[in-house]
C-alpha positions in Angstrom: 0.0 0.0 0.0 1.4 3.4 -1.0 2.1 6.0 1.6 0.8 9.6 1.6 2.7 11.8 -0.8 4.5 15.0 0.3 1.7 17.2 -0.8 -0.8 15.3 1.3 1.5 15.8 4.3 1.8 19.5 3.6 -2.0 19.9 3.3 -2.6 17.9 6.5 -0.2 19.9 8.7 -1.4 23.2 7.1 -4.9 22.4 8.2 -3.8 21.4 11.7 -2.1 24.8 11.9 -5.3 26.5 10.6 -3.6 28.1 7.6 -5.0 28.7 4.2 -3.1 27.8 1.1 -2.5 31.5 0.4 -1.2 32.1 4.0 1.2 29.2 3.8 2.4 30.3 0.3 3.1 33.8 1.6 5.1 32.4 4.5 7.4 30.5 2.2 7.4 33.0 -0.6 5.9 30.9 -3.4 2.9 31.5 -5.6 -0.5 30.2 -4.6 -0.7 28.1 -7.8 2.7 26.5 -7.0 1.5 25.6 -3.4 -1.7 24.1 -4.8 0.4 22.0 -7.2 2.6 20.9 -4.4 -0.4 19.8 -2.3 -2.0 18.0 -5.2 1.2 16.1 -5.9 1.4 17.3 -9.5 4.7 19.2 -8.9 7.7 18.0 -6.8 8.7 20.2 -3.8 12.3 21.4 -4.0 14.5 20.6 -0.9 14.8 24.3 -0.1 11.0 24.7 -0.1 10.6 21.6 2.1 12.9 23.2 4.7 11.0 26.5 4.5 7.6 24.7 4.8 8.8 22.8 7.8 9.8 26.0 9.5 6.5 27.7 8.6 4.5 24.8 9.9 6.6 24.3 13.0 7.5 20.7 12.2 10.7 18.8 11.2 11.4 18.2 7.5 10.7 14.5 8.1 7.1 15.3 8.9 6.8 16.8 5.4 8.7 14.0 3.6 7.1 11.3 5.7 10.4 9.7 6.8 11.5 7.2 7.9 9.9 5.1 5.2 8.6 1.8 6.5 7.8 0.0 3.2 8.9 -3.0 1.3 12.5 -2.1 1.8 12.2 -2.7 5.5 10.6 -6.1 5.0 13.2 -7.2 2.4 16.4 -5.7 3.7 15.6 -5.0 7.4 18.2 -2.2 7.2 16.3 -0.2 9.8 17.1 -3.0 12.4 20.5 -1.5 13.0 19.1 1.9 14.2 18.4 0.9 17.9 22.0 -0.4 18.3 23.4 2.8 16.8 21.3 4.9 19.2 22.7 2.9 22.2 26.3 3.4 21.0 25.9 7.1 20.4 24.3 7.5 23.8 27.2 5.7 25.5 29.9 7.2 23.2 32.2 8.4 26.0 31.4 5.6 28.5 30.9 2.5 26.3 29.6 -0.9 27.4 32.3 -3.5 27.9 33.2 -5.7 24.9 32.8 -9.5 25.0 36.2 -9.8 23.4 39.1 -7.5 22.9 38.9 -5.1 20.0 40.7 -6.0 16.8 44.0 -4.2 16.1 43.8 -0.7 14.8 45.1 -1.5 11.2 42.3 -4.1 10.8 39.7 -1.6 12.0 41.1 1.1 9.8 40.8 -1.1 6.8 37.2 -1.9 7.7 36.5 1.8 8.2 37.9 2.5 4.8 35.6 -0.1 3.3 32.6 1.4 5.2 33.5 4.8 3.8 33.5 3.5 0.3 30.2 1.8 0.9 28.9 5.2 2.1 30.0 7.0 -1.0 28.4 4.3 -3.2 25.2 4.5 -1.2 25.4 0.8 -0.2 23.5 1.3 3.1 22.1 -2.2 3.4 25.4 -4.1 3.6 27.0 -1.1 5.4 24.6 -0.9 8.3 25.4 -4.1 10.2 29.2 -3.2 10.1 28.8 0.1 11.9 27.9 -0.9 15.5 30.8 -3.3 16.1 33.2 -1.0 14.3 32.2 2.0 16.4 32.3 0.1 19.6 35.8 -1.3 18.9 37.3 2.0 17.7 35.9 3.7 20.8 37.5 1.3 23.1 40.8 1.6 21.3 40.7 5.4 21.3 39.7 5.7 24.9 42.1 3.1 26.1 45.2 4.0 24.0 48.3 4.8 26.1 50.3 6.3 23.2 49.1 9.7 22.1 49.7 9.0 18.4 47.7 5.7 18.6 44.9 7.6 20.4 44.7 10.3 17.8 44.7 7.8 15.0 41.9 5.8 16.5 39.8 8.9 17.0 40.5 9.9 13.4 39.1 6.6 12.1 36.2 6.9 14.6 35.3 10.3 13.2 35.0 8.7 9.7 32.9 5.8 11.1 30.5 8.2 12.8 30.3 10.1 9.5 29.1 6.9 7.8 26.6 6.5 10.7 25.4 10.1 10.0 24.8 9.2 6.3 22.9 6.1 7.1 20.7 7.8 9.6 20.1 10.8 7.3 19.3 8.7 4.2 16.9 6.5 6.2 15.1 9.6 7.6 16.2 9.4 11.2 17.2 13.0 11.5 17.5 13.1 15.2 20.0 10.2 15.1 21.8 12.0 12.2 22.2 15.1 14.3 23.6 13.0 17.2 26.1 11.3 14.8 27.3 14.7 13.6 28.0 15.7 17.1 30.0 12.5 17.6 32.0 13.2 14.4 32.9 16.5 16.0 33.8 14.9 19.3 36.1 12.4 17.7 37.5 14.9 15.2 38.5 17.2 18.0 40.5 14.4 19.6 42.2 13.4 16.4 44.0 16.7 16.4 43.6 16.9 12.6 42.5 20.4 11.5 40.9 19.2 8.3 38.9 16.5 10.1 37.7 19.1 12.4 36.7 21.3 9.5 35.0 18.3 7.9 32.9 17.7 11.0 31.8 21.4 11.1 31.0 21.1 7.4 28.7 18.2 8.1 26.9 20.2 10.8 26.5 23.1 8.4 24.9 20.7 6.0 22.4 19.7 8.6 21.6 23.3 9.2 21.0 23.8 5.5 18.6 20.8 5.5 16.4 22.3 8.2 16.4 25.8 6.7 18.8 27.5 9.0 20.5 29.3 6.1 22.0 32.2 8.1 23.7 29.9 10.6 24.9 27.5 7.9 26.3 30.4 5.9 28.1 31.8 8.9 29.7 28.4 9.7 30.7 27.6 6.1 32.1 31.1 5.5 34.2 30.7 8.7 35.4 27.3 7.6 36.4 28.6 4.1 38.5 31.3 5.8 40.0 28.8 8.2 41.1 26.5 5.4 42.4 29.4 3.4 44.6 30.5 6.3 46.3 27.1 6.6 48.7 28.2 3.8 48.9 30.7 0.9 46.4 29.7 -1.8 49.1 28.5 -4.2 50.6 26.4 -1.4 47.5 24.6 -0.2 47.9 20.8 -0.3 45.6 18.7 -2.4 43.5 17.6 0.7 43.2 21.3 1.8 42.1 22.3 -1.7 39.5 19.5 -1.9 38.0 20.5 1.5 38.1 24.2 0.5 36.3 23.3 -2.7 33.7 21.2 -1.0 32.9 24.1 1.3 32.4 26.4 -1.7 30.1 24.0 -3.4 28.0 23.7 -0.2 27.8 27.5 -0.1 26.6 27.5 -3.7 23.7 25.2 -2.9 22.9 27.3 0.3 22.7 30.5 -1.7 20.6 28.9 -4.4 18.1 27.5 -1.9 18.0 30.8 0.0 17.0 32.7 -3.1 20.4 34.3 -4.1 21.3 32.7 -7.5 23.9 35.4 -8.2 25.7 34.5 -5.0 25.5 30.9 -5.9 27.1 31.5 -9.2 29.9 33.5 -7.6 30.6 30.5 -5.3 30.7 28.2 -8.3 33.2 30.5 -10.0 35.4 30.2 -6.9 35.0 26.5 -6.8 36.1 26.2 -10.5 39.2 28.2 -9.6 39.9 25.8 -6.7 39.5 22.8 -9.1 42.0 24.4 -11.4 44.5 24.5 -8.6 43.9 20.8 -8.2 44.9 20.3 -11.8 41.3 19.7 -13.0 41.4 16.3 -11.3 38.4 14.7 -9.5 39.6 13.8 -6.0 38.3 12.1 -2.9 40.2 13.7 0.0 38.3 13.6 3.3 35.4 12.0 1.3 34.6 15.4 -0.4 34.5 14.1 -4.0 35.7 17.5 -5.3 36.9 18.3 -8.8 35.6 19.6 -12.1 32.9 16.9 -12.3 31.4 17.8 -8.9 31.6 21.5 -9.8 29.4 20.8 -12.8 27.0 18.7 -10.8 26.6 21.5 -8.3 26.1 24.0 -11.1 23.1 22.0 -12.3 21.8 21.4 -8.7 22.1 25.2 -8.0 20.0 26.0 -11.1 17.4 23.5 -10.1 17.3 24.7 -6.5 16.9 28.2 -7.9 13.9 27.1 -9.9 15.6 27.5 -13.3 15.0 23.9 -14.4 14.9 25.0 -18.1 18.4 26.4 -17.9 19.7 23.4 -16.0 18.5 21.0 -18.7 19.9 23.3 -21.4 23.3 23.3 -19.7 23.3 19.5 -19.7 22.4 19.4 -23.4 25.2 21.9 -24.1 27.8 19.8 -22.3 26.4 16.7 -23.9 27.1 18.1 -27.4 30.8 18.2 -26.5 30.6 14.5 -25.8 28.4 13.9 -28.9 25.5 12.9 -26.6 22.0 14.2 -25.9 22.9 14.9 -22.3 26.1 15.2 -20.3 27.4 11.9 -19.2 29.2 11.5 -15.9 32.6 9.8 -15.6 32.2 6.1 -15.0 34.5 6.1 -11.9 32.4 8.8 -10.0 31.2 7.7 -6.5 27.9 5.9 -7.1 25.9 7.9 -4.6 27.1 11.3 -6.0 26.2 10.1 -9.6 22.8 8.7 -8.4 22.0 12.0 -6.6 22.7 13.9 -9.8 20.3 11.8 -11.9 17.7 12.2 -9.2 18.0 16.0 -9.4 17.8 15.8 -13.2 14.7 13.7 -13.0 13.0 16.3 -10.9 14.0 19.1 -13.4 12.8 17.0 -16.3 9.4 16.4 -14.6 9.1 20.2 -13.9 9.7 20.8 -17.7 7.1 18.2 -18.7 9.6 15.6 -19.9 8.1 12.6 -18.2 9.7 9.8 -20.2 13.2 11.4 -19.7 12.4 11.9 -16.0 11.6 8.2 -15.5 14.7 7.3 -17.5 16.8 9.4 -15.1 15.3 7.6 -12.1 16.1 4.3 -13.6 19.7 5.4 -14.1 19.9 6.4 -10.5 18.6 3.0 -9.4 21.1 1.2 -11.5 24.0 3.2 -10.0 22.9 3.0 -6.3 19.7 1.1 -5.5 19.8 1.7 -1.8 20.3 5.5 -2.2 17.6 5.7 -4.8 15.0 3.7 -2.8 15.2 5.8 0.3 15.5 9.3 -1.4 12.4 11.5 -0.8 12.8 13.2 -4.2 12.6 9.8 -5.9 9.5 9.0 -3.9 7.9 12.3 -4.9 8.9 12.3 -8.6 7.9 8.7 -9.2 4.6 9.2 -7.3 3.9 12.3 -9.5 4.7 10.4 -12.7 2.3 7.7 -11.7 -0.5 10.2 -10.9 0.0 11.9 -14.3 0.4 8.6 -16.3 -2.8 7.7 -18.2 -1.2 4.8 -20.1 -0.8 2.8 -16.8 2.8 2.0 -17.6 3.5 -1.2 -15.7 7.2 -0.5 -15.4 6.6 2.9 -13.9 4.0 1.5 -11.5 6.4 -1.2 -10.4 9.1 1.4 -9.8 6.8 3.6 -7.7 5.7 0.5 -5.7 9.4 -0.3 -5.1 10.1 3.1 -3.5 6.7 3.0 -1.7 5.2 6.0 -3.6 
């Protein structure tokens, strides 16, 4: 049985708050006709508008999106089953329960943490989930029990990365309170790793959470401070590759922030700065501190910024323009790009294609996203919204589309 779509949730909470469609539209600065389409489910709601709606209605974004999703995925994969154990570990983070056996050596745990990080970047949440609780527990015991300072810092460094994976899992599954707790644990471990870039990465994750809940001013203040902090680590021409990658990632996050906050010109300026940073990196796609920064991700964020600004027509035109250089109809991503990053791009494009009335192309983009990262696609609220809208608009009763929508629970 399908779950209520985002528009239904908006309408339900709006009525509880005793607001008219016009009053709510005014609060979030959109037209009445757009709000009516959102509520009918005939237009997908951009992430920035979801955050503003949640603030205007005094609820969390998850109340609007309907997360966490308890659908066929839970019955088949039972990925949600790891959540209670993660809650327990995060609650006891600085006073952990005793282990039944001694923790494995740090090199072994570091190798597993690296594997988990790759799973995170590829959106493989189902196999990643069960690995996290024991990994967090063992790294915590090693970090707190280390007698040599270097060993202690190293264990905390890997623990910060494991908590980052936990944050991604919680966020993607829709457990936003647990995601917030995981971000705080990333910061706790990063501070004890004595690695400035890991500390910056932790603050970057917190700013991302601020952005998701619509705290644009706070997120802007944090990200701007982080950009300056990284810039001061060395003269620009002397920044190391990891420093450049982290700096570039911050600029891209700022571009998305400005787009969602209604400042497309500021977003474009941040993208210009990010391109310059990518040039310093030698126009190479890199993966330092799991930032996935380089010319490809700059382009991906250029498209995302246009979409978040509401300029879906220009976003699709840009993709077609870049595609011509490759002798394709649409820009094709590098094959070695992290699967979740690539999947997210196709999900964004599917939303833009639907907004422009290109339903067949929209569904094709959703299928590409699923091929690249099934777990990421299945739990993404935009996929749920777009596929649900496509089904409601489909008069041919396309069986493949209906099966896809059923798969995501739309």
